[in-house]
N, C-alpha and C positions, 0 to 999 in steps of 0.2 A: 704562206710560204715559210718554210722552216729555215731559220738562219744557220749559216755554216759556222760551227764552233770548232775551233782548234784549241784543244787543251793540252797543256804541257804535260810532260811525263810525270812530273811531281804530283800534279792533280790527278792523273790516271792511277798513280800508285795509292793515293788516299781513297779513290772511288772503287778500286779493285775488290777489296773484301765485300763491300756492299753489293757490287754487281754480282760476285760469286753467290752471296747468300740469296740474291733475287733469283739466280738460275736455279739454286737448290730449292727454293720455295716453289717455283714453277714445276719442277720435277715432282715434288711432293704432292702438289695440287693435281697434277696429271695422274699420278699413281692413285690418289683417292678417287678421282673422277672415274677412272677405269674400274676401280673396285666397288664403287658405290652401287651399281645395279645388283651385284651380288649380296651386298650388305643390306639393301632395302627390300629384299624379297620377302613378301609376307609369309608367315608361318602357316602351313596347311592345317586348318582346324577341322577338316572333314565336313560332313553335312552339319548344318546348324539350323536352329529354329528361333525365331524372334518373337518376344512378347513384351507388352508394356506393363508397368505397375497398375494393379487393379484388374489385370486379366488372368485368365487361366487358359491353359493349352493342353490338349490331349494328343499324344503322338503314338501312332501304332509302331511297334518294334518287331522286326523279324530277326531271330538269332538262329544261325545255322552254321555248325562246325566252327564255332568261335568267332565268326564274323557277324556284324550287326548291320542291318538295313532299316532306315527310317521310312515310314510311310508319310502320307499327307496329313499334316496336323489340323485339328479342329480347335477353334477358338471359343471359349465359353466364359461364364462367370465363375469367380472363385467360390468353391463350396458346391456348386451345381455340376461341375465337370468331374464325373466319377469315371476312372478308367475301367475298360472291359479287360477281358483276358488278352495278354499280348500288348498292352498299352501302358504308357507312362503319362500321368497327369502332373502338371507343374503349375502352381499359382503363386503370384507375387502380390502381396497386400501391403500397402503403405498405411502406417498408423499415425495420424495426426502430424505433429511437428517433429517426430522422431527422425534422426538422420538415417535410419536404417529401415528397410522394408523386410517383411518375413517372406521367405521362399519356402513353399512346401511342395515336396514331390511324393507322389504315391505310385508305386510300381505294382503291376499285376503281370509280371513276365515270369518265365520259368527260371531264369537266372538273374541275379542282380545286375543292374546297369549303372556304370559311373559316368558322370558328365561334368562339364565345367559350366558355370553360369558367370557371364561377363556383363557387368554393368557399363553401359555406354552412354555418353552425351555426344551425339553426332557420331564421329568415328573415333573418339577419344575414350580410352578405356579408363574408368574411374574406380572400379572394383572388380574383383574376381574371386569366386569361391569354388572349391571342388565339392561336388555332391557325390557321396559314396552310396552306391546302390544297396537297398534293403527291400526284401519282398515281404518281411513280417510286420513292418510298421511304417508309418509315414516318415519321411525325412524332413527335418526342419533346419533352416539356416537363415542367416541374415546377410543382406546385401545393401550396399549404399543406396538410399532411396531417391537420391538426386538424379538417378539414372533416368534418361528418357526412354530407354529400351534395355531389355535384358536378352542377350544371345545365349542360347543353350547350344554348346558345341563340344567337340572332342568326346563323343560318345564312345564308350568301350565296355565290353563285357567284363564284369568283376571276376577275377581269377580266384578260385578257391584257395584259401590259406594265405593269400596275399593281403597285407595291411594296406588300407586306402589312406593316403595322406593328402 
């Protein structure tokens, strides 16, 4: 049972600013709670493909009128997975105790395809690199090798004359 407390006006005047700040804090907390679903919405990464260090993956790619569609990926061993026409092969190789793994992408598409490789431990992003498409030579990059898995996402057709960053 809550005791009935009668406070004098003098005590209420002293508690007034504290009670007002509590009301303000409640309003601010309510505003953040209402805004949180909009802030926490995940970014749309488009279609993605996942591979683990020590694996290679070959992804069929269809490019029509500037839009890109991914086919069903095939998993293989690094070095053994060569892309056919209209495919991209990506391999992730870990070298000993190095903190980085080597990411190699080979494209046999009509137009270069850019994508992002994201190193993940669970659902936590630990590294991310942008891979700029080239059809004349393999693309090499480094990604943190502590990753449990690497997600290839944000695939896009490389626009002519545009610099890839």
